C-alpha positions, 0 to 999 in steps of 0.5 A, a space after each residue: 664218405 666216398 662210397 655207400 654200398 648195400 646188400 640184399 633187402 635194401 631198395 634205395 639208399 640216398 646220401 643226404 646233404 648233411 652226409 647222413 644215409 637214408 635207407 628205404 626197404 620194402 617191408 611187411 607191416 609189423 615185421 622187425 628188421 635187423 640193420 647191419 653196417 660195416 666200415 670196410 675193414 671191421 666186422 659187421 655191426 648190428 644196430 642196437 635195436 630192431 627197425 619195425 616195418 611201418 607199412 609196405 615201405 620202411 626207412 631208417 636214417 644213419 646220422 651218427 651215435 648213439 646208433 652207429 659209432 660215427 657219422 657216415 661222412 667220417 668213413 671212406 666207405 660204409 656198407 649196409 645189409 638188412 634182414 628180417 629179424 625172424 629169418 
């Protein structure tokens, strides 16, 4: 994967050694968040689950299926965006 980008709501994104993508956000404990991703040419896809805010900082790692259709390193670009589920 050559480039990782993100939109609103994501404070930190790190490409890990194995090509996985670490995403960290400011969160509200107990709130739920929708994470969406896009490989550049396709429509936005939502994770099949909500990420729960576990404190004032919450993270999720995009490693591969079953949560996303492929490992992030298999895409030239992968975009991410996040929003509070009740917004």
